[in-house]
N, C-alpha and C positions, 0 to 999 in steps of 0.2 A: 561307762565315759566314754562310749564309744562317738556321741554326740559332738564332743568338740574337737576331735581328731578329724584328719582331713584326708577324703577319699578320694577313689579316681574322680576323673573330671573336672568342673571348674572349681576356684579353691574361692576363699569370701575376698581374697583381694582381689580375684579377678572379677569377682561378680560386682565391688563396688567400683573398679574402675571402669566396667561396660556400664553400669547404670549410670555413673556419673559423666561419660562419655553422651549416655543418649539421652540425658536429661538438658546438658548442652548444647545439642545439636537441636532437642524438643525446642531453647528457647530461641536457639540463632534462627529455626526454621519460623516460627510464629513472628517473630521480628521482622523478619525479613517479606514474610509473606501479608506481613500490616504495613508495608512500606509499598508492596506493590498492589495489594485492593488500594490504597489512597493514589498511589500514583493512576491507578486505572481508571478511579472515577473519577480524577481531574481531567483527564485527557478527554473523559466520555462528554464532560461537562463542558469542555471548550469546544469541541466537536458539534454539541448541540445548541452552545449559541452561535457557533460561525456559519454552522447551519440555517438559525434562522436570520442573519445578518444577511448571509445570502439571498434567502426566500422574500425580507425587508426590501434590497435593494430591485430585486427582480421587479418587483410590484409596484414599483417605481418608477421602471423604463416606458420608454415609449415601443420599440422593435424589441419584442420578446421572444420569436421568434427569427430563426437564422433565413432559413425560407422564406421569409413575408420580406427581409432587407434590401432594397433597392440596390444597394453596391456590391451587395455580393451578388443577386441579379445579373448585375452590371458586366461583373468577373466573369461569371458560367457563360454570358452572352458574349465575351469577346475574347474569352480566352479559352475557360475550360472546353466549354462546349459552344465551337465558333455557330454564330446565327440563331441559337436557341439556349433557352435555360432548361440544360439537362441534368442534374442534379447527380444523376449516377454513370454519368460517363466515364468511359475508359481512363482520359486521360487526368478527372478527376479523381478517380480510385489513386490510379498510380500515384499523385503528385501529394494529394494530401493526404495518404494514410501514412501513420509512423511506421520507420524503419527500426529496428533492432539489433544490437551483437553484430554478427558476420554478417548479416544482409546490408548494411552501409556500407562499407568499400564498393559492393560490385554494384549497387547503386549509385554510387559516388561516380563511378566510371561510365555508368550508363546513360545519366546525365551530361559527362564533360562529352560524351561520344554523339548525342542528340538521337538516338533511337529510342528518345521518350518522346519524343515530336509526331512520330509515324501513326501512333496511336491515336 
């Protein structure tokens, strides 16, 4: 009857505890992954609808390209590249590009000092 005696290693009780915990973990993993996939599908659907709406609005606009907008051309002519429409001017690059994180305090100090006007 050596079959019913416990030997070294894992006992039956430990085996059933482990198997039970593994089953519970697998069920929770299945439930949460299903929720995750549903959320991902809903998010993807929203993005597709939003993009379709944006394209539909864009098709209805008379001015669809910023470089053809007369108001933007006038801003470049008067301020960003005086006397000409030059979108790649140093001043336009410096003022229109976004600053992040640690660059912001230095940029604010530079604007206050007037150093950007030399460009």
